[in-house]
C-alpha positions, 0 to 999 in steps of 0.5 A: 716300377713293377708289379712283380717286383714289389712282390719280391721286395716285400718277400725277401726284405727281412732275411735278404743279406743287404734289406739286415745289412742296412738296419744294422747300418741306421741302427748304429748310425741312428743317433744315440740321443734319440733311440734316449728321446720316449714319444718320439715320432719316425717318417720313413720317406719312400717306405716301399713295402714298410720293412724299415717302417715295421722295423723301426715301427717297435720305439717311436709314437707315432710311425709313419710310412709315404709311398707315392706306389698304391702296389707299396701301400698295399703291401705295407699295409699286410706287416705292423707298420705304422700310417700310411701316407700316399703322397709324393717324396717331391711334394712332403706333404709334413713340417716340422712333425718328426723327429726321426727320418729316414730315407732309402733309394727314393732319389735315385727314382727317375719321377723324384726331383732330388732338391724338392727331396730333400727340402720337404726330406728336412721341413718335416723335421722337427727342431733338434730331430734327425735325417738319415737318408741312404742312396746307390752310390757312384755312377758308374754302376748303374745296370740291368737292376738300376733299370728294372727298379726305374732308378736313372741315379747314382750320388757320390759322397760330394754330391750327397753332403752338396745337395743338403748345401744352404738347409737348415741342418748339420752334417754329424755323418757322412760316408760310404755303406757296403765297403766290404763288399763293393769288390763282388757290387762290381763284379757284378754290375760292372762285369757279369752284368754288361756279359750276360745281356737279357733277352730283346723280349724277356725283362730286366730282373732286379737283383732283389731275390734271395742267394743261396743260404750259405751265401745269403749267410756269408753276405751277412757276416759280413755286413754285420761284421762291416756294421759293427765298425760303424761310425768309425770305418769311413772308407772312400768307397761303397755301394752304398752313401748315406749321410745324417743328419741335424736340423738346426 
């Protein structure tokens, strides 16, 4: 991913409706048993510029962010986060050390090997630990945004579940996220992006920018209402797909 995309991500993560919605969704999906534990260890696998790591670090005795990009880690170092580790998601350098692991929008990246990531993700969990993995949904939604952030794949629910087949985990929850804004996403990426292709001499840009305050507030409210319905809401569509597993 280009350095300017990391800078945009760092700047908008605290207030952008999508990232705020994601954090709310994850809080709803983290099992209550984990929240009741003390001295927990947390890993954000593919931490990027550290927005999620900073949000989750406060409740953990140890919080670690792992990313392969030195640019991402440099931006993450500016936040009040935990320890930062440069390593590949294909070769997670931890074994049975964490009570909670999150991994958001990493499986899509071209350099990532999905099976290797899933195996390392599970191996890094302690027995009884929880893992939450979020990935962009529906291959037919691949767009200019995906190109700009070096993403080459998107998953449906069945494909995400299959990724953990044979792993020593049990699935606690699996479903789609951002269902309430899904029609808007389909319109923007499925229609507008195809009508407004950038000129050949212009770089392809991602969706990582802060919309106008009224629009940002409206979308934030919609996601807030959707979060209130989790984990009971299980609609068969959404722009992201999530799985929550427990290590056996």
